[in-house]
N, C-alpha and C positions, 0 to 999 in steps of 0.2 A: 426520637426522630431517626429514620433510616434514609440514607441517600443511596440511590442507585443511578449509575451512569453507564452508557454504552457508546462505543464508537466503532464505525465499520472499517473493514479492510478495503483494499484497493487492487485494481488491475490496471496496468499501463497498456493502453491501446496503441498509441503512437508517441514517438518522441524520446524513446530510451537513448541515453548517452547524449544525443544532440541537445536535449533540454539543459544539460549542464553548461553549455556554451551559448545559451540565449535563444535556442530554437523553440518553437511552440510544441506543446505536448497535449495529449488527450488522455485523461485518467478517469477511471470509473470507480466510484465507491460501490462496494458489493456487500451483500447481506450475510457476512460472517463478522462476528462482533467480539471485541474485547469488552468485558463487563467488570465494572467496579462497584463495590458496595461498602458503605461506611455507616457505622453506628457508634454511639457513645460506649465507652468501656466502664463497666461497674467495678473493675479491679484496680483502677488507678494507673494501669500500665497499658501500653499499646500492643496490639497483636495484628500481624499482617500475614495472610496466606496468599501466595502466588501460585497460579496453576498455568502451566504451558505444556512442555513435553513431560514434565513431572510436577510434583507439588512440593512446595517449601513453606514452612511456617517460621515466622520471626516474632520474637517477643522482646520488648525494649521499652525504656522510659520515653515519655512523650517528647522530650527535648533531645533524644539520642538518635543516631542514624538507624534506619530500619533494616539495612542489609540489601535492599532493592535499589539498584542504581537509578531506575526511572522514577520511582517513588521519591527518593531523596533529592533528585534533580528538581522535580516540581516543587517539593516542599521548600527547598532553599530559595528557589527563584521567586516564589510567591510570598515568602516571608512571614506567613502567619504561624501561630503556635496555638492551635485549638486544643481543647481538653483531650485527655486520653481517649483513644478510639480503638475499635475493632474493625478490620477491613479485609476485603479480598479483592484480588485483581486476577481475572480469569481470561486467559488467551487461548484456551484449548480449541476453540473453533478454527484457529489458524494452523492447526496441526492435523496430520494423518498419522496417528500413533505418535512416534517420536520424530517424524519428519515434518519440518516446517514447509508449508505449502507455498510461501512466497507472496503472501497477501498484505504485507506491511504490518506485521504484528507489533513491532516496537512503536511505530507511530500511533497505531490505534490505542495501545496501552498508555502512552504518554497523554494522548488527548482525553481518553476516558478518565484517567486518574486526575488530570487537571480539572476536568469538569466536576468530579466528585469532591475534590479537595476544596475548590472554590465554594461549592454549595455547603459543605460541612463547616467551613470557616464562617460563612454567612449566618447559618442557623445558630452557630456558637458565639456570635457577636464579635467575630474577628474581622480584620481588615480585608482578608481575601474574599471578596464578594463576587468578583467577575472572573469568568474563565479568560485566560490570556488570549490576546488577539492572535490571528494567524501568523503574523511576522514573528511574534515572540515565541510561539510554539515551534516554528521552523528553526529559530535560533537554538532553542533548547534541544531539539532533536538532533541538530547538527553537532551540538556539544556531546550528546550521548554517543554519536557515531564517530567521534574524533575529528569533527570539522567537515565531514563529507555529507553529500546528499542534496538533492534539488528541493526537497520539501513537498513534492507532489503527493506523497503518501499522507503527509500531515494534513494537507488541504482536503483530500478526500475524506479523511476521518472526521475533520471538523465540520465540513459543509455538506457532504454527501453529494449525490447526483453524478452527472457526467460533466467533467470540467475541462475547459480549455485553460491551459496552464503555461505561464511563461515567466522566466526570471528577468527582472528589470536590471538596469545597470548597477544598482547597489546590491544585487544578489537576492533581493526580496521578491516575492511572487506577485504576479498579477493574474487574477482568475476571472473566468466568465462561465456561465452555465450554457450548455448546449444539449442536444438530444441525438440519440442514434436515429438514423433514417428509419422511417416507419416499417419498411419492409425487411429490416435486418434483425435476425436473432443471433444469439451467441451461447457458448458453453465454455467452461473451463476444463482443462485436462491436465492432470498431474503427471509429469513425465518420469517420475520414479525416484528422485532423490533431491534433497535440499541443496540450495546454493547460497553463497554469501554475496549479496549485492555490494557491500563496501569493498570486498576483495576484488571483485570484477572492476569496480569503478577505479580503484587504486591502480590496477593493472592498466586500465585505459589511460589514466593520467600519465603514467610512466611512458607508455608507448607513444602517446600523442606528443610528449616532450621530445622524444627521439625522432619521430616521423611527422614533424609539424605539417609539412605540405600535404602528405597523404591523408592525415587526420582532418585537415581543414577541408579537403575536397569531399571526403565522405560525410563530414558534418553538414556541409552545404547541401549535398544531395538529400540527406536525411531530413534536414529542415524544410526543404522544398516539398518533399513527400508529405511530411506531417502537416504542412500548411494546406496542401491539397485535400488531405483527409478531413481537416477541420472545416474547410470551405464546404465539403460535401455534406457534413452534418448540418450546417446552417442552411443549405439548399435542399435538404431532405433527399439527397441523391444517393441511393443505395449502391448503384453500380460504381460510381466514382469512389465512394467510401471503401468498398471492397477492393478496388484496384489499388488504392493507397495503402491499405493494410497489407496486401500481398507484396507490393513493391517495398514497403518498409521492412517486411520480414526478410526479403532477399538481401537488402543492404545490411541488415543486422548480421546475416550470415557472412557477407563479405567482410564486415568489420571484424568479426571473430577470427576469420582466417588471416586477416592482416595482422591482428594482434597476437595470433598464435594461441588462442584459447577457444574452447568449445562453447560459444554462446548458444549455438544449436548443437545439443548433444545427440548421440545416436538415437535416444528415445524420442527427442523432438523431431528428428528426421523421419523416423518410422511413422509417427503420428501425422506429419505433414504429407507423407506419401499416401497414407490412407485417406486423408482429407481430400486430396486431389482427385481420387477415384470417385468421390461423391459430389464433386463440384463445390466443396467447402474450402474456404480460405482459412489458413492456420498460420499463426506466428507465435513465437515466444513472447511472454509478457514480462517486461522488466529487464534486468541486466543479463538474464539467461543463465545457463549452466546446469539446468536440470529440473527446475521446479515447474511452475505453471505456464501453460500456453493457452492461447485464446483461439477458438474456432468461431467463424462467422459465416452466415449463409443467408440468402434471401428466401430459400426454399426450406420451410420448416421440416418437411418430410425427409429431405436430404440430410439435414442436420441431425435429425433423430436417428436415421439409419447409420450415419457416421458414428454417433455416440455409442450405439449398440455394438458396432464393429470394433471400436476402440476398447470397449469393456471386454469383449471377447479376447482381444489381444493382451489383456492383463493390465491395461492402463486404467487409472481411476478417473472417471468423469466426475467433475465437481459442479454440481448444479448450483448456479448462482443467479441472482437477480440484482438489478441496480438498486442500491439503497438511496432513497431521496432525502433522508432526514439528516444524516450526519450525526453529530454528537447529540444525544438525548440524556437529559438529567431529570430525575424525579425525586421529590421529597415526600415522604410518607410518614405519618405518625405510627408509632409502634403499636 
């Protein structure tokens, strides 16, 4: 029996930073995937190959650590000990060469592996027969990130689609499905180098502790804008949606300046300037610092012209579509 699982990446449309303090967010699952594969081992020992910016291979006994933090986190949490196996965990679609694109690779890897591990346990007669629920996966991913993270990347990887996302009082998520306004198209643009979301979030937390009043005012504004953008998706109002995206991008810039960090890097600013020439709305996606931005427009020709211009300027256009499925697990006979 061969188990295959895949989980999509994500882009944050609205709600960066503010979601950590209870504001609504809008997150999109996209068609870049982490892929897991598992099969029984004929050698009596386990073998795991991980592929991301590079490839690593680990060989170990079935009851020993694998060497992969995400793999071992899931194995320990789910508590099963199936027979020896051979597996791979491939996140290369989340990279451009050795640069991480900022699509939530660790969350997708955790969800894909959890799905594969549950299925392999089930076909092997073990107790682990169900993929953990969203709340459990969010807790696991926070543990992997040292306690940080809203979990919206985990939600996108597990459920797919375009999600309205909000943290409840206990820090656990509430999600709902929405759709982009019919008239709105989008594209991703890689601004040139990778960024670390946990580092930016940690910087934000330190700054917010020192500048509580300023932080609270910015978070209120960001929460209000995100709420307007979500309302626009429910009302199929493309104009109001683009206005909210543009406004949120401006406040993200203001937040970065207040914090003393480049949420909008020079590359993002160059891309945004080009977007404005074509009537395209552009904002950084996620914590910022240099990886992916999102371009939105109601005019498909304007969006196409912008993408061609950006490519001429040396930026990488990342063609993406919304993934509607989320985690997919398949079991096939050898």
